[in-house]
DRENMARKE-101930 format. One record per residue: x, y, z of N, C-alpha, C in turn. Coordinates in steps of 0.05 Angstrom, whole numbers, plus 5000, padded with zeros to 4 digits. Atoms other than C-alpha are relative to their C-alpha. Last residue first. Layout:
N
XYZXYZXYZ...
This chain:
609
497150034998267993835504501450114975498749745000261094135500503049985003500749855024257293515478501350284999498750095024260993085527499550184976497349895000258693515585501649914976500349725007251393345568502850134999500549995029253092605568499850294991497550065014256292665637499650024969498149784997250193025664502549954984501149785016245392505635501950245002499350055028249891965663499050214982497249955002249192265733501049954971499749715002241692305724503050074998500249935029242191565708499950304997497450015013244791415778499950094971500650095027238391655809502650004984498249965023238891745884498949904974501149815019233191815934501750034975502749914992234191255984498850164978501950215007240190865956497150075007502649924990244491495955497949794991500450084972251291155948497350085011501449784986250991205872499449915028502150074980256090715843498950265012501249774987260290755780497849925019502250074982264990215755499150265014500849824978269290385695497749885016502150154986273389975645499350165025499850064971277390465603497649835009502349944982278190495528500749935029500249724991284590555487497850065020497449884994287189845472499750285012498550154980280789435475502550155009501450004974276489965441501849865021500049724990281490085384498750015028497449954988282489335377500250285011499850144975275089225367502750065014501949874982274689765313500249875028498849754990280989505279498250145020498150074979278088795275501350255012501550104976272089075238501949935023501049774986276489475190498549925025502549905011280288855172499150245016499649785019287688765189497550114989498049814990286588075220500550224979497450045011280187765193502050215011499449855024274187835239502949944991501950065022270987365289500950124973499150245014277187395335498149914977498149945021275288105352500949764984501149825020269087885389502050054978502750065008269987305438499050164976500550295000277487255450497249944989498750145021278987975428499249714998500349855025274088365469501249854977502350105015273987815522499550154974499350235016280987995543497849894984498749915025278888685566500749764982501949835015273988395616501250104974502050175013278587835637498150164983498650165020284488295650498049824985499549845024279788795684501549844978502250025019277188275733500750144974499950275011283788215770498049984977497550025015284388975780500349724988500449865025276988995800502549984983501550185018278388455852499550134973498250225007283688895884498749814981497949915019279289515882501849784991497450054987273089195912502250064981497949905019265789355898502649975015498349774995261588905942501450094974498749905025255888405941501550265006499050205019253387945997501550104976498949825020252788406058501249844977498650165021248388056109500850194977500449895027246488466171501749844980498549755005246988006231499350104972497550035015241487506240501450274999498250194987235487376286502649964985500350074972230587706239502149815010501750234996233487946172499749955030500550014971236788576145497849795005502750084991239788536076499849995030500150114973245688826038497149945008502550134994247889005968500149905029502049925021253189475941497349895007502450175004257889476001498350114978502549884990264589825994497749824994502550155003271789595987497650165010499750195022278589925974497449844996499650274990276990536015500049804977498049984979277891265993500649725012500750164977274191195927502350015020500449814978275391775879499249855025502350054982278491315827499750245019500949754990283591265770497549955017502549974986287590655751499550295007499949734989292890485699497350075012500150014971292789725690500250275013497349994989295089725618500149985030498850265005288189515594502849985011499750085028285190135625501449744998497550125007282390235695500249954970499550035029276790645726502849884996497450125004273590645795500349974970499350165024267791105810502749875004497250074999263891455866500649834976499050195019257191825864503049965003500550274990253892145924501249794982498150084979256992825907499649725012501250244989253292885841501849895022502949964997254393575811498649775013500549764984261893555823497050055005500150064972262192845797499350245018502850014990260193045726499949955030501049734998267393255709497250015012498649864977269992565726498950285003500850134975264892225681501250155024502749904994266092735625499049885026499749724992273592575628497350115008499150014972271791835625500450285011502350064983267691965562500849995030501749764999273592305529497649965018498849804982278191725548498350255002497649875011273291245514501250195020500449745012268390825553502750114990497749915014267290115578499550274988500149955029261790005628502950044990497350055008259689815699500150014969499750055029253390115728503049964995497350075009251090105801500049954970499949995029245090385839502949964990499349755012245890185912499849984969497750005017242289595942500450284988499249735010237689445999502249964979497549985014233888836024500450274988500149795020228488726076502850034988497949805000227288096116499550224980499949854975221587646138502150225000502149814992222087116084500750155026502250124986228586806057498050215010499550034972235287116039497849875016498250214993233587395971500249975030499850144975228787875938502149785002497849924984229988355881500549835025497749905016225588085826502550055017499450185021220287645859502550084984500749885025220288045924501049824977501450205016220987565983499150114972498150215008226287976017498749794983500450264986221488556020501849794988501950175015224689185990499649745015501750154982227889666039497849854985500249904973230890145988497949855016502350124987233189865921500150085029500049964971237790225872497449875012501449764992238089905803500250045031502250074983243489405784498750275008501549784988248589405728498049895021501050104974253689005689498550245013499850294998256489035618498949895027500550134974254889745596500249704999500750275008258190085536499749825025499250154976257990825553499149714996497250095001257791125483501149885025498349774995251391555486503049925001500049845025247490985453501850255003498350145020249690555512500150164974497249984991246991045564501849874979499149725005240391115527503050035006499949975029239490355525501050284993497650125009241190315599500450034969497749834992235790815615502649884991500049775017230690425573502350195008499250065028232489765606500250254983498649765009232390005678500849984971501349784987227089505703501350274990502349925017229689005651498550245012499249835021236288995688497750104983499449744988233088705750500850214979502549874995229988155708500450285013501650124979236787965681497550175006500649804980239388205614498149875021502649885003242187605576499650215022501650165018248587225564497250114996502650074988253387725594498349864979499949984970260687935585497449925013498050174988261587705513500050005030497549855003254888015494502249825012497750034983248487615484502150224994500050184977241587515457502350025019497950205006240188095411500649855026500250045029233888515412502249824989500750285005233088465487499649944971502850005008233089225494499149724993501549934976239589165535497050034993500050204979242588775478498350075023501850215008240389255424499949785021502749894995243889825461497949794993500450004971250389415464497150105006500350284992249789285389499549985030502750085008248590025375499549715008501949894981254790205415497149924994499750154975258889725373498050105021501250265005256390035308500049835026502949964998258090725337498549744994500850054972265190465349497050045003499149814980265990455273499149925028498749785013265090045210501150215019500149754983263589375240501550224985498249785008261988765197499550235019498150105019258788085209502150214991499849875026255288325271502149884982498249774999255788175345500450144973500649814979249787715355501750254998502849915002249887345289499550225020500049825023257487295291497250124996498849754992256987005361500050204977501949864982251986475339501150275009502249915016256486285280498050165017499349765016262686255323497650114985498350045023259785755373500350264984501350175020257085955441501849994976499649955029260386245503498349814983502049805008259586315578500350084971502149954980265985935592498250224990501850244997270185625536497850055020501150125024274086205505498149775004500749815021275986705559498449874977501949804989276086265621498950184978502550144991279185665584497950205010501850025023284186125549497349875008499250185022287186265617498050004978501849995023286986805671501049824978499249845023291086595731497949984978498550165019287186315790500850174976501650125021285086865838501849824982499549935027289686965897498049864981498150175015286686885966500450104971501650165019283287486000502049834983499049975027287887706056498449824982497249914997285887826128501450044972498350235005278487776108502950095001499150114975274888356141501949764996497749854989274488746076501149895026497750035019270088216044502550135012499449755015265488226105502549954983500549784983262187596134500350274985502450044984265387026096499750245019500649764984270587026041497349975014501449815015271786296020499350255017502149874983277185886052498650214983500450174976281785386019497950115018499849864975281185745952499449805023497950104983282385265894500350145027500550274991275685375861502149905019499850014970276586125859499749725011497549854992278086215784500350015031497650145009273085675764502550135010499850254986267485965807502649854992499249944972268786665781500449745016497249925001268686405709501050065029498450245004262186035721503050075000499550144975259186665752501749754996498250225008260087075689500649835025501150125025254287575694501849784989502950064996255587755767498849864975500650255014263187695756497049935001499149995028264488425774499349754983502249985019260288465837500849944971499949755016265488225886498049994977498550015025262887655929500350284988499449735011260287556000501749954975502349814999256686976035500850294991499249755014260786346024497750205001501649895022258885806074501050274989502249844990264685536115498450114977499349724995268885006081497550155009497549984984268984246079500650295008500450084972261784126058502450055018497550124991262384525994499749935029500750234983256584765951502649865008498750255007257585455922499449795020497750074983252385985936501249744990500250274990247886195878502649945016498750185018247686955871499949725013500749915027242987455904501349834979498449765006243787015966499150114973498549944976239686465999501550264997497349895006234786475942501350075026498050214999228986025963502850094992499850094972224286595982502149785002498449804985225686905913500449915029497250035006223286265879501750195016498349954977216686315915502949964995500749744988211986395856501850075023497849815003215385845816499650265015497650074984211085275841502350194997499449794981204485565817502349945018500350124974202684915782500550205023502850084998201585285717499449885028501649764997208285625727497149935004499549914972211684945738498450265005501350194982208384675674500450105029502949965002210285295634498549825019500749754986217485255659497050054999499550044971218284525639499150255016502250154989214984645571500349965030502549865002219885205555497749855013500949864976226284895582497150114999501749785008229084375535498850135025498249775006234983905549498450244988499150055027230183305546501750244990500249765017227283625609500649954971498250075022225582995646500050214979500849945028222283315705502249934981497450025014222883005775499450034970500150075028216783235813502850014988499049805019215883275888499849904972498449804986213782915952501050224981497350025011207982555918501750225012497850054981202282565968502749974987500150274990195882495927502449935017502350024982195083245918499849725013499349854976202083255889497749995020497750134986200482705840500650145026501050254987193682985821502249865016501749914978196683675808498949755015498349934977202183345767498450095024498950254989197083015721501750065025502250134985193383665711500949745013500649844976199984005693497849875016498050074980201783425646499650175026500350284990195283495609501949935022502450024983195584255605499649725011499649854975202784285582497649975018498250144983201683725531500450145027501450244989195484045501501849865020502049904981199284705494498449775013498749904976205284355463498050105021498950234986200983965414501350085026502250124986197184595396500849755015500749834977203684945380497749885016497950034980205984365335499350165025499649724991199484335296501949995024498849845021199083695255500550295007497350095007198083245315501350164978498549765006192183645342502849944989501749795012186683115344501650244992500550075028191782555355498450224986497549955016194182895418499549954971499449715000187182945449502450074983501949875017185382225429500550314998499550075028191681945458498150144981497549875008190882335523500649944971500649725003183582125531502550154991501649965025185481395517499550304996502950004996190981375570498550094975501049735006197981255542496949995004502949995004201480655573499150294995501549854980208980705564497150004993502650144998212280175521498350125022500350094972218980515536497549835004497550124991220980575463499749885027499750265014213780705441502549855009501950194988212781235495500149734986499250064972219181585473498149805013497550164999217981535398500649925029500550285009210681745404502549835001501750144980212282355447499649714992498350074978217882565400498549855022498350225007213182525341501949915022501650245003207882955374501749764993501050045027212883475398498449744999499049785017214883775465499049984971500450075028210983355514500850244983501649815015213583405585499849914971499049935026216282755617498250204986502049875018215082705691501350084974498649885022218782225738498150094979500950065027214882115802501750144979500349755015218982145867499149934971500450085028218281565916499350264985501549835018221081725985499949894972498549765008223381126026498450174981500849764985218480656061501450254990498249795010218580016019499050275012498149904981215279496064502050204989497950204997211379046016502350115017501150254988204879446025502249795004500349974971208580106014499149745013497349974988210779895945499950015030498850275000203779645928502850005011501250154977201180325950501149725001498949894975206080665903498949855024497350114997203980195847501350105025500250294991196580355856502849895005500950004972198181105854499649715011497849914982202381025791499149985029498150224998196980605756502350085019501350214984191681145772502049765004499849934972196381685746498849785018502350124988197181365677500250045031502249815003202081825642497449905012502750135002208681485659498050224996502249845009216181645657497449844999500049975029220681185697497650184993501450185018220381315772500750054970500949825020225381605821498849834977500850125025226381205885499050224981502149855016230281485943499449834975501649844982234581175999497950174986501249775013238080605964498250155019498949744991242180166011498950244986497150005004241579425992501250275007498750144978234679406023503050004998500249834976232479935974501349875024498349775004235079545915500050195024497250094997231978905941501950234997499450014971225379275949502849915006499849734991225579445875500650015030497349925008226878715860500550295008498150124982220778535900502950084994500249864974216579015860502049905020498749745004219178715795499950175025497250055000217378015819501650264997499250044973210378255836503149955002500449754986209478535766500949985029497649835006212477905737499850275013497750134987207177475771502650174996500249954971201577945752502449895015501750194986203777935679500050065030498650174981206578555646498049815014499949904972202878845587501449795017501249734997202278795511500450125028502850024993207278205505498850285005501550145021213978135471497149965006499149925027217978635511498349894978502250025020213778495573500850114973502150204993218278345632497949984979498950275005224478695603497949795006500650095028220179325600501149724994497649965017220579405676499449884973498250235002213679445708502250054980501350195018208179965697501649744996502850034993210080385757498549804983501550035025217480255743497049955007502450164996222180495797498350014975502349975017229380725787497749825008500350225020234480785842497450054984502750035012236981375883500149764981500350185023243281335926497049994993502850075002245381895973499749844975501849945023252881835977497149955007499449745012257081896040498150074978502449835003253481326076500650274987501849984977258880806066497650174995500349734990263580986009498050035024497749835005266480345979499850265016497550134991261679836007502350194999500150004970255580296000502649875011499849724991257280425927500150025030497249915004258579685914500450295010498450134979251879485946503050094997500649874974248179985903501849895022498849745002251679715840499550165026497150024996250078995859501350275000499650084972242779165868503049985006499949764983242979555802500349935029502549865000244878925763500250245019502150155015250478445746497450154998502450064983256078915767497949864982501849784994262578895728497749915017498849844980268578425722498350245009498250164983266078155657501550195020497249975008260578625634501849835018498149884981253478385647502850014988498250204989248978265588502050145018497949904982242878655567501749775010499950134974239178385507502250125016502750004987236878775446500149895028500650264987243578985417497350025014499850225019245279535367499549725011501249955026246780075418500449764981498549835018248879775485498650034973498050145016243379485528501550194982501150135024240079975575502149844986499549885026242580135645498849844977498850215016242979745710500950114973501750135020241780395746501549764988498850265007244480755808498149844982502350165008242481495812501249744988499750175023248181805852497349864994502450155007248182385901500449854974500750184978253982695939497549844994502650125005257683075885499549795022502049904981263283515913497349874996501449765011267783445852497950105019498149795001272482975891498850264989499649904973266482545907501950235001502449864992264682485834500350125028500049755014271782315815497550165008497949834988272081785869500150274986501049914973265381495846502150195013502149795005267781475773499050115027498649765009274081095795498150234995498649894976269980585834501550264993502149884983265380485774501350135024500849745012271380395729497950135017497849824997274279855775499350284989500149904973267579515779502250215005499050184979267679455704499750135027498349864980263279845656500849805022497349965011259879635592501950145019499650085027252979735623502850074990498350245000252779755699500849924971501350255009250080465703502049785001497850205003251681115740498749744993500850275006247281745738502549824998498850125024250082355773498949724996500150294998245782755821501049884974500050165024247683485825500049705007499850274989246184015877499649814977502550164999247084615833500549745014500950024972252685115846497349865002502849904999253285275772498949995028500249745013260885235772497250115000497949814992262384675822499650284988499749984971256184225820501850245007502549934988253984325748500350055030500549725006261284325727497350105011498249844984262683665762499550304996500850024972256483335733501850185017502449844996258083585663499150015029499349725003265183325666497650185005498549924977263082645695500750304998501849994977257582575643501550095025501649765002262482775588498150025024498449774994267582245610498450265000498950004973262481685613501550255007499449724994258481865551501450035027498849855023258081195516500850285007497649864989256980785579501450174980497650165003252380315540502550135011500550285005247180855533502649844996500850085027249781505560499749704997497650155009249981645635499349884974500150285005244682165650502749894992498950035027245482835684500249704995498450245005241783055746500749984971500150075029239183695776501549744997497550115011237383845848499749974970498850134977232284215891502749874992500750284997230884665832501449885025499450124974231885415846499049715002502650094990228685705783500249865026501349774987235186095773497249935010499150004972238485425758498750225016501950154984234185415695500849975029502649864998238185985664498149845019499549754985244985675680497450165004500050084971242384995657500550255017502850064991240485305590500049935030501549754998247285635580497149965010499049854978250884995597498450265003501150114975246384615550501050155024502849924997247885085493498849895025500149724993255385005503497150095004499149984972254684245506499850305008502250094983250584255441500750035030501949784999255984675408497549935017499049794983261084145428498150245002498249825014256683605397501050215020498150155017253082975423502150184987500349955029249483295482502249864984497649895012249882955551499550044970498450215012242782865579502450124987498849935026238983315627501649754990498150195011234383195687500950094972499850015029230983735728502149794991497250045009228483755799500049964970499650095028222083985833502949984994497749905014219884065905499949924971499150125025213583985945502450134988500349805021212884176018501149894974502550025016211783556061499750214979502450064983216783706116497450014984502349865011221784016068497549965016500049724991227783806111497550154991500949994972225983076100499850295010502950055000226483166024498950015029501449765009233283486032497049975000499949814978235782896073498550264993501950104980233482406019499950195024502749935008236982845967498049905021501050195019243582786005497150074993501350254991245383416041499549814977500150185022250583926018498649745007500950254988251384266085499849774980497650154992255584806051499249735013499350205020249185016016502549855008497149975005246685346080500949794980498450154981239185296070502950054995497150015003234185736035501349845022498649764992226885536042503049984996498050064980222885006005501650255004497249955008216385085969501949955022498250224998208785085975502850084991
């Protein structure tokens, strides 16, 4: 089961995407706006990781009482534009006027968002009863009508469904009455009749009740897709709080199983994963089109559930490119990028957001690649970063020499530290060459980007695959690194023994050295039935010159700034930033080459300099 790559420029509404699947199940993730700046940074990092699981869409909640309006809009825009995730933005009626709703919709549309989850919303904090805002919508039906009135069919509109009935009907009673249950169903139909095209349910754990409710929906003429909302279990206390707040029915077997292990956090998680997995199997077997997972901004349980359901096995088949394509209905699909921002895609997206046309076909065929946006503090200090304490833990509280820096780089590629300023983690491809990269870093070549050579690998391979089934993919061995002038001399001297190797080098001043005759060359390509050869990743001299300012700037912005000016640690970082070279090396022999033999030669030459 699974869905295949599609041109992301089509940017379909969720209902259209479900139709395209023709019964194949999907999954999607929900997040909420964090309360602190460090929480936002951590969420961005988590969403970037989870995006690699190829969810059909992600969504972000609208805070209780409209308390996170600006942050929800910011997160939604960044998920769509920088993470290239189809994003559904929540929108509620609580504490918000029609004028503000209309403004939020215009901002969402301008950000490329085409899916809205329309909700009445919960009462503001500190109140028990929901009341309409003067000049606002009275309920979700009004909100759906307003969206359709203002934007026609542009937005896909999802609404909430309640398999156990909306809590307003049984706040003071154990369960909903039959009359109120039918009234709630009719209200759901009113939302669909007003223009909603998808229903996403409130969390539940009673599958029998859900299946009965779905049938009841169909019996009164609701025909749109109904997607079950699934809440993983992370902790015993958190489960009790959430189910208590929502008055969610907890089946007896589930209650007894959780109560038996309540004092063992790991056992609670394991029980939760197994129970929810079994529940999801029943739902999918019974015809649910997919699963909407309420992540609670956590990833472990979500991933374990999807792995248990065997829904992650075809992630590679759903990767249209080695990187996530941007989503833009007004421009041709993007299908080629320079390799340098591979580990900082958000920065690349931000610096190319204003391009009226994205490179398509061959990078070198573009008459003139548009200008990258100027490098700003935003790119260096706010993207792909975490707070100062986390960076200090990763990069060290004190540096005595460049050797300490080399050791930190080597620890990163061995997965012993979580991050570097240029990359948040070593990707699966990098893990294949982990030991070789570790040796290279210990020798003083400080690596920030790499890929192993690949020769005719199936396009569905879990690690290297992209482009959909039926193709084969290729890539040249590539390593990008910082090194001292002495190391660069060794690199150049080693070229004689390795004629298939080419390099580009530049220092912070912009002084370049290279043995490349052309400004661009392919690093990755694929061959597929009924298509031209696809060439999605390139080395490019002009882009390298743009990237070098960002690459060198990160030394100070993310690392050197941790230390007091004039300290020995600050001097070490400044020495590297001011005297080292940024170097890209590629081995063109993708059949039999070994780029690390080249580094062995260069390291050997260093010892006799």
